N, C-alpha and C positions, 0 to 999 in steps of 0.2 A: 519420565518413567513410562514404560510401555505396559500394556495390559497384562502380559505374562508376569512381569516383576510385581505389579500391583496385586494381582491375585495371589501370587506366591507369598508375598508379605502379609497382605490383609487376611487371607483365609487362615493362615497359621496363628496370627495374633488374635483374631476373633474367636477361633476354636479354643485356643489356650485359655483365653479369658472368659470362656463360657458365654459369650455375647451372641446369642442365637439371632437376635434382631439384625445385627450388622452382618452376621454370617449369611443369613438367607438372602440379604440384599445383593449378594455377589452372584446369585443364581438367576438364570432366565426363567420367565414364568412357566415355560413348558420343559424345564430341565428334567433330565433323567439321572437318577442316582442309583448306584449298585454297590452293595457291600455284603459280605457274609454276616455282618453284625445285624443287618436288618431283621432277619427271621428271629434272632435271639432277643433283640430288644422289642420288636413290634409284634411278636407272636404271629408271624406270617410264614407261609410256605415259600414265598418268593423273596429274593434279596433285591428286587428292583422296585424303586419308587418313581412315580411320575408326577411332575408338577410341584410347585413351591409348597402347597399345603401339606402334601405327604412328606416332603423332605423336611419341612419345618417341624412336623410332629416327631419325626425320627430324631432330629437334632436336639429338640427339647428333652425328649425322653432319654436319649443317649447322654446328654449333659448331666441330667439328674442321676443317672446310674453309672457314670464313668468311674472305673477303679483308678483313683489318683496315683496309687503306688506303682502302677505299671504304665502310666502315660506320663512320661517325663517331658515330652515335647522337644526332645533333642533332635536336631538335624544340623547338618553342616551349612551354616548361613551362606547364601548365595549359590549353593550347589543344587542346580536344577537343570533340566533339559527342556528345551522347547523347540518345536519344529512344526511347520504348517500351522494348524490350529491347536496343537497339543502341548500341554504342560505336564511335566512329571517331576516328582521328587520323592525322597525316601526318608522315613523315620526308622533308622537301623536298630536292630536288636541290642547291640552293644553301644553303651554311652559312657561318657567319663564318670557317671554316677551309678553305673550298674545297668541291669537289663531293663528293656522297655518292650512294649508290644511293637513288633516289626511290621511296618505298613508302607506300602507304595501308593502314593496318590497320583492318579492319572485323570486329567481334566481336559476336556475339549472346550475351547472358548468360541463364542460367537458374539459379535458386537460388544465386546468388553465384558461379557458375563459368562458364567459357567453354564454351558449347554448340556454337557454330559460329564458325570463324575463317577469314576470307578475306583474302588479301594481294594487293593490286593494285599492279603495278609501273608506274612512269612511263616516259617515253621513254628516259631515260638508262640505267636498270637493264635495261629490255627489250633495248636494243641490246647490252648486256653479255651477257645470256643468249643472244641469237641468235649472237653471235660465238663464245661458248664451247661451243655445243652442236653436235655433229656432225649433218650432214644425214641425214634419215631413211633415205636410200638409200645412204649411205656404205658402202663395202666390198662392195656388190652388183655383179655383172657386168652390163654392158649386154647386152641381148638384141637 
């Protein structure tokens, strides 16, 4: 099994099983992680995390707060793309059991570990993020 197949299999299984210890072991020490969920979960302005400690904090908090009814972990087994150092797969909106958050996982590997991980949300998931996030000016008095 090559690194792409291993990461494709293991990342999915560890995330699905909420095993953050095994999940973070797939990342390089200086990995970069980007997701629109970072600001919502971590109360940060940026969606970029750097290094295993920041990524682990996000994975742990995200695991605690994950809405199970919209994360079905459905993907077509064995359906991924890899080229150069890049691995890509999709969690589509439509599943055999109903809707789920639509996400595209894009990872760049180095020495068998995830060096850069970007998560792109589709229209369904993006609408959920928008609806759940307070407006940037909320709580400020009008001038």
